[in-house]
N, C-alpha and C positions, 0 to 999 in steps of 0.2 A: 169267097175263099173256100177252098176244098177242106174236107174233114182232115185230111193228112196235114195240110198247112196249119190248121187250127191246133192239131195235136202238137206239132213241133213248136209253135208259138207258146202253147201252154207249158211245155217242158222248159223252154228257154226262159219264159217269164218266171216260172217257179225257181229255176236255177238262179236267176238274177236276184230274186228275193232272198234265197239262201246265201248267196255270195255277199249281198249287202248286209245281211245279219251278221256274217262273219267279218265284215269290214274289208271285203275284197273288192278291188276296183275294176276287175275285168268284165263285169256284167253291166256296164253302163249302156251299151247299145244292143239290147236284147232283140230289138226288131230287126236290125241289120243282120244279126247272127242267125235269126230264124230264116231269113230270106236266103242265106248262103248255105244252110245245112241241107244235106241230102236226106230226104224223108221217104223211107220205104215201108214204114209200119202199116200193117193192114188197117183199113178204115175201122174206126170205132175202138181201136186199142188204146188204152191208157198206159202211161208210164207210172210205176209205183212211186209213192212218196219216199220210200226207202232208197230207191235208186237215185232219185233226185238229190236227196240229202247226202248220200254217200259221195256223189259227184261234188257237191258243195264243200264237203269236208276235205276231199282230196285236194281241191284247189286252195282252200283256206289254210290248210296245214302244210301245203307244198309236199304232200306225201309222195307224189310221183316224181319229185326231184327234177322238175323241168322237162320230163319226158312226156310224150303223148300217152293217153291212157284210155281204157275202155271199161265201162260198167256193164257187166254181163249178168242178166237176170234170168236164171233158169226157169223159175216159176212162171214168169211172164213170157218166156221164150224171146227175149229181146237183147240186142246189143247196142249200146250207145257209145260212140267214138268221139273222143275229145282231142284237140291239138295240145301241144305243150303249153299254150297260153290258157288252157282251160275252156276254150270255146268249143261248142258242140259242132262237130263236122258232119255227123250223120247218125241216123237211127234206123235200125232194120230188124226184122225177125231173124231168129236163128234156130238151128236144130241142135239138139244136145243128146247126151248119153241116154240110152233107152232105160237104164235102171235109175230109179230115184235114190239119191244118196250123195254124200260129199267126200267119201273116202277114196283112197287110191290103194288098190290091191298090190301087195309086195310082188315085185318081179313082172308087173304087167307090161312094162316097156319092152320086155324081151319076148313077148308072145305074138304070134301071128293073130290077125283079127279073128279068124275062125276059132282060135283056141281060147279066147277070152270068155269066161263063164258069164252067163246072162246077168247074174247078180253084181258083177264087177264092171259092167259097161256104164260106168258113172262118169260124169263131168265133175271133177273135184272143185270144191269151193276154196276161196282164199285169195291172197294177194300174190301174184306171180310176175316176175320180171322175165320178159321173153323177147324174141327177135327172130329174124330169118336165119335159117340154117339148112344144111343138107338132111335128107332122109334116105332110108334104104330103098324105098319103092316109089316115092312120089316126087323126087327131085328136091328143089328148094322150097321149103314150106315155112310158114310163120308159126314158130313154136310158142305156145303159151307157157308150157312147162315141159321142158325136154325130158326130165326124169320120169314123168308119168306118161310121156308120149302123147300129150294133148296139144293139138294145133288148131288154128283157124284156117279153113280152106273153103273154096267155093264148092257148091253142090255140083256133082257130076251126074250124068245120066244113070250110071250104075245099074242097079236092079230096078226095072220099071215098076214092079209091084210095090216098091217102097214109096213111090209118089212123093219124092222129096220136094220138088218144086211146088206141088200142090199143098204140101204141109206148110211150107213157108208162106204161101199166099192165104192160108186159112186164117180167119179172124180169131179163132180159138187157139190158145197155147197148148191145149191138151194133146194134140196130135204131133207135137214137135219133138217128142222123145223117140229117136229112131237110130242114133249113131252108136258107135262103139265107145264113145267118150269124147271125140273131137267135136268142135263147133263148126257147123256149116252155115254159110250165108250165101245169098244169091250172087252169081258171078259178077253182075254189074256193080253190086255194092262192094264186092271184094276189089274189083278193078278201080273203081272211082274213089273209094274212101280208104279201105284197109291198106292197100299197097302203098299209097303215098304217105299215109299218116305214120305207119310203123316201119318205114324204110330203114330206120336206124334203131329199131327196137322200141319197147314201151313197157308199160305196167298194165296188168290185167287184173281187175277186181271181179271175182265171180261170186255172186250172192249164193248163200247156202239153200239147200232143200230143207234140211232138218237141223243142222248145227246152229248154235246161237250166233248172233251177229257179234257179240262181245268176244267170243272165242275166235271167230273167223277174222275179224278186223279189230284187233285191240286198239283202244283209243277212240273208236267211232261209237258214238251214242246217239242214235236217231231220236229226234224229239217227238216223232209221231207215234212211237210205240210206248204203251203204258208200262210202268214198272210193276213187277209182281213180287209178292213176298215169297220167301223160300218155303217150299213144301206145298205150294198151291198149284 
């Protein structure tokens, strides 16, 4: 069994455990789910416990309201895509905003890419309801958050010196911060997983760089993170 398949099976198995803990029935056939999921994660990459637990929480609480959803982990530079039934459809690396941070600068949607200051080239964190819609310069795109002009789209050749394809293939997430704020995935993952899954829209959960999880996703309390006393 390849390392990639082991990774997906580990993710699905952990999700099955999380779902079972919450009393959710959807995770009975984790093995079959792993076999059908598209795995493009670089060899050796792990999926964070926080991402796994957030996916379990989304399914258990029906927070996506029957829509497909994605868990997007900026720190790990990964995107996990789930169908409306909560089953994992695919996992892949992603490229994100070059600036670390979770904020959206006022008026950024009205700026040309070259006009966006470096400090504001962030991918915002939070829960977003998105879907396909028109854009000014790129045709029909999958908007994650229309108000902040953040979308998911396949990598293009663009500027050769940016080496976007190479960054996606790298096992380290440290070189995946290169965009103006949008989320880039490999064209084949976009075509085979993203397009079909979010044809009618979906919910996107973007984990924060610095903001607290409680602030970003009210109601979600990951069990893996220790509690801290105020002032420490």
